[in-house]
C-alpha positions in Angstrom: -16.1 7.6 6.6 -13.5 10.3 5.9 -10.3 10.0 3.9 -8.4 10.0 7.2 -10.4 6.9 8.2 -9.5 5.2 4.9 -5.8 5.7 4.8 -2.6 5.4 6.8 0.3 7.6 6.0 3.7 8.5 7.4 6.6 10.5 6.1 10.4 10.1 5.8 13.4 12.1 4.6 14.4 9.3 2.2 14.1 9.8 -1.5 11.2 8.2 -3.4 13.4 5.4 -4.9 15.1 4.7 -1.6 11.7 4.6 0.1 10.3 2.2 -2.5 13.4 -0.1 -1.9 12.9 0.1 1.9 9.2 -0.6 1.6 9.8 -3.6 -0.7 12.4 -5.0 1.8 10.2 -4.5 4.8 7.2 -6.2 3.0 9.4 -9.1 2.0 10.4 -9.7 5.6 6.7 -10.0 6.3 6.0 -12.4 3.4 4.4 -9.8 1.2 5.7 -9.3 -2.3 5.5 -6.4 -4.7 3.6 -7.7 -7.7 3.9 -4.5 -9.7 5.4 -1.0 -9.4 3.7 1.8 -11.3 6.0 4.8 -11.9 3.2 7.3 -12.4 5.6 10.0 -13.7 7.0 7.7 -16.5 3.5 6.6 -17.5 2.2 10.1 -17.7 5.3 11.2 -19.7 4.5 8.5 -22.2 1.2 10.4 -22.8 3.0 13.8 -23.0 2.0 14.9 -19.5 4.1 15.9 -16.5 3.3 15.4 -12.9 5.0 17.8 -10.6 5.9 15.3 -7.9 7.5 11.9 -7.9 4.8 9.3 -7.5 4.9 5.4 -7.3 2.1 3.0 -6.7 3.0 -0.5 -5.4 0.6 -3.4 -5.7 1.5 -5.8 -3.0 0.2 -9.2 -2.0 0.5 -12.1 0.5 -0.6 -15.0 -1.5 -1.9 -17.1 1.4 -3.8 -14.2 2.8 -5.3 -13.3 -0.6 -6.4 -16.9 -1.1 -8.0 -17.0 2.3 -9.9 -13.8 1.7 -11.1 -14.7 -1.8 -12.3 -18.1 -0.6 -14.2 -16.4 2.2 -15.8 -13.9 0.0 -14.9 -13.3 -3.7 -16.0 -9.7 -3.5 -12.7 -9.0 -1.8 -11.1 -9.1 -5.2 -12.3 -5.6 -5.8 -9.7 -4.5 -3.3 -6.8 -6.8 -4.3 -3.9 -6.5 -4.5 -3.3 -4.1 -1.7 -1.7 -0.8 -2.6 1.1 1.2 -1.0 1.8 4.6 -2.4 5.1 6.5 -2.2 5.3 10.2 -3.3 7.3 13.3 -2.6 5.6 16.6 -1.6 6.6 19.5 0.5 10.2 18.3 1.0 9.1 15.0 2.5 8.4 11.5 1.1 5.0 10.1 2.0 4.3 6.4 2.3 0.6 5.4 2.7 -2.0 2.8 2.1 -5.7 2.3 2.1 -6.6 0.7 5.4 -7.8 -2.9 4.7 -10.2 -2.8 7.6 -12.0 0.2 6.2 -12.2 -1.5 2.7 -13.4 -4.7 4.2 -16.2 -2.9 6.0 -17.6 -2.1 2.6 -17.9 -5.8 1.8 -20.1 -6.2 4.9 -18.8 -9.7 5.8 -17.7 -10.0 9.4 -15.8 -13.2 8.7 -13.1 -11.1 7.1 -12.6 -8.6 9.9 -9.8 -10.6 11.6 -7.9 -11.1 8.4 -8.2 -7.5 7.4 -6.9 -6.4 10.9 -3.9 -8.8 10.5 -3.1 -7.5 7.0 -3.5 -3.9 8.0 -1.2 -4.3 11.0 1.4 -6.1 8.8 1.3 -3.4 6.1 1.5 -0.6 8.7 4.5 -2.3 10.4 6.3 -2.5 7.1 5.6 1.1 6.2 6.6 2.3 9.7 9.9 0.3 9.4 10.6 1.8 6.0 10.0 5.3 7.2 12.1 4.9 10.3 15.1 4.1 8.1 15.8 7.7 7.5 
């Protein structure tokens, strides 16, 4: 498996803060919530370090889907909550996520494949919607 197999990524002309807001809204319409937003730049600055590009990591969750996955196989917890990253590089803002289907393959439980496909399609739709807002 390559990095390209593991991730989904699109770009937009929106700023990082505007993109984070759009992603949050698009996820909410799909019954996903942002549990936590890590401002990587601010956290590194607390440690006296500077990152040369704006970078946010969103931890997102659909509680009913998480419950179903964990009840099916508790090892799924190693991949929860789902992550969406937003960062600026090369004059564009990137929005991406690790593909749930690729992560679930590592668990080796075929009972989770349908749920992983559903979650992946939902997250990709939200990311695509947010990127199209530019």
